N, C-alpha and C positions, 0 to 999 in steps of 0.2 A: 506494500498500500504506501501510495505519495505522502512521506513526513510533515510534505508544505498542506495535509491535511486539517494537520493537527496542530499546527503551527498557527495557521490564521483560527482556527476554534479557538485555542485560547489568549489570543490576540483579539478573537473580536469584540464589539462593545456592543452585541446583542450577545454576548456569557449574559446569561440570567444573577448578575450578583451585584444590583443597581449604580456603576463608578463610576455612570452622569445623572444622579445625584448627590455629589461629589463637587465643590471648586477647590479645597481646600488651599482654602485664603485667598484665591484668585477674585470672587465677590466681589470680599470687603476694600478687595487694591483698587478696585474698578473705585467701590464706591465711594472712595478715603482721593480720588485720580489719580493713586499709583500708577494706574494701568490708562492711559486716553487715548487710545490711537496705535498703530500698525505696533509703533518703535519702538512703546514703554513696552507692549507687550509684546516682547521679543527678547528686549532685556531680560524683564520679569519671568519669565516661559526659562533662556538660557544658564539666570543668574539660576533660577532650584533644582537644572537641572548637573549643574554644576560644581556647583557652594554647597546644595545640602544632598539632592538625589548621589549619587559620584560620588560622598565622599563619605552615606552608609548605611543610611535606607540597601540603595543597589545592590554593592556588596554584602550586606548581611540577608540580600534577600538567595540574592546568587547564591551563600553559603545555603541554606532552610534548604536549595535547588540539589546542591549537590549531595549535601547530605538520608535525604529523600530516597536521591540516586540511587547511594554508598547504603541505605538500609541503615546510616543508623542513626540509633531513632536518639538514645538517649543525646543526640548529638543532638536534634531537633528537637526536641522536649526546648534544649538550653535556651537554642535558642527564636524560641518564638518567647518564652522567657524575657529574655530579654529586648525582641522585636517589643514584646507588647509593656514591656520598663519606659523605655523613649517618646513612649508618644510623651513627646508634652503637655498639650490641652482637650479638651473632655472631648471636642468633637474627633479630633485627630487616633483620640482610644474610640471614638463610639462608628466612626468609617470602619477600622479595620475591623474590628470585631462585627460590623453587620458584617458586611461583604462578607468577612468570613466565615458566617456563618453563612451565609446564602451559596457558598462557592463549598462548603462541606453538607450542604443539604444537596443537592445537586451530583454531585460526587459518590454519597450514600445506595443510589438510582442507578444510577449506569454502572457495568459489568465489568470495564475496567479497573476498577478499585482492587488490588489485593486483597487478602484476608487480612498479616503485615501493615495495612493504608488505613481499615475500614480498627483494627483492634488501637492505632495512635492516635486517631479522633473519638474514641471509644473513651478514653482517658484523659484529654483538654477539656475541658469545662467551657469554656470558651478562643474559642480557637480562630487567631488574626487570620487577617489574609495571608500573609508571608506563607505559613504553613500553609495551607489550603494550596495558594496555586505550584507550594514545593512540590505536595502531592496527588495536585492536578500532571504539573509537566512528569511525574514519574506513573504513573498511568495510563497517561500515555504511550509513552516511551522521548518527550524530546528533552536534549542534551539541556544543559544546565542552562550554559551561556547563552543556546537561542530561546529557555524561557526568562530571561535576562532579559534579551532586545524586544519577546515578544511584554513581558511588565511594561518596561521603557515605553513602547511603537505607546499599547492604549496609556498611559496614562499622559506624555503630547495628545492623544485623540480627545483625550475630556477636558483639560487646557483648551483647545480650541477651540475645543465644541460651546465649554464654555465661555467665554469670549464672542461666537454670534449669537451668541442668549442676551450676555450685557450692555456690548458696544455696534453701532455700527459696524458690525464685519462682516462679512458679506460672504461664498460660498469658495471664491474666488482668491479675496482673500485669505482665506486662512488657507488657500492649499501655494502661497505665496510664503506665509510665516508659513507655513512645512519644510518648502525647497529653505524659508535661510539657517531655518534649526537643525535642518540636517546632521551636518559637522558637531552641537554642538551634541547631538543624542547618540553617535558615533562615537565623537570622543568620553560622553560619561557612560557604555558602555567601555571601552577600552580603561580609563579607567581600574575600572571596577575590577573586570578580571583582574587587575594590575596587585590591587591596595592589599595591603595585609591586613587582617586582622587587628594589629595591635598598632594600623592607623585610624580606624574607624574611626567617624564620627566628626561631628555639624557644629556650630551654630548658630542659625539658622532665626536671627531676635524677628524680622521680618516675619515669613514664615510664625509663627508661634502668636507673636503680634497680631498681626494677622487675623485666626484662626478665632484667639481673643472679645476678637473684638466684633468680628462673625457671628459667635455665640450668642451676640442682646445686640444684634442689625432690626431696626423695626422693620423691615420691610425686606422680605428677597427670594431665590426661587432655589437653591444652595440649602443643604443639613447641611455642609462643611464647606 
């Protein structure tokens, strides 16, 4: 079977885990005027990719996928706890938990999930997105670097979808932004593949502050 099918399935916005419901602070950045046109949007997204995701979120997700592929369940559980503890705001914690729950429910109904993965899921009270993403990659036999690429692509697509709903940004402008951001996306993936665990870490104060402010935003389209 063509391996691309599984990869496209994992990266698809149609994966029923509710990713479209979240903006990861971008909606509040638009509200505050930090993001107000394609140039500022490009800067915000590129900064998130290279200063936040590539330094912590992405290498941590990659480690989840590697542990799941190797059936290293103790390491996977420890990584899941590390990911859960790293959520700086209530919104970011709920996003990971709710999307993880949805993906866990999806996987539980699929024949591809093996018994060992099912047993692990049963031991996790509130599995986050990273651990369930890793189990999906294992179930669909997706190599860890490709599973990371699918996650990064899905993140970028969702950010652009947020912009189309909150800015006067059309589909053609979004495609131009995609072309401009692909080098940053590639750089984020390559950096994540090379970063050693002792160097993991980011201090995304802007994201944290906008996420905290979004929790109190009077009118909003997204859950984070």
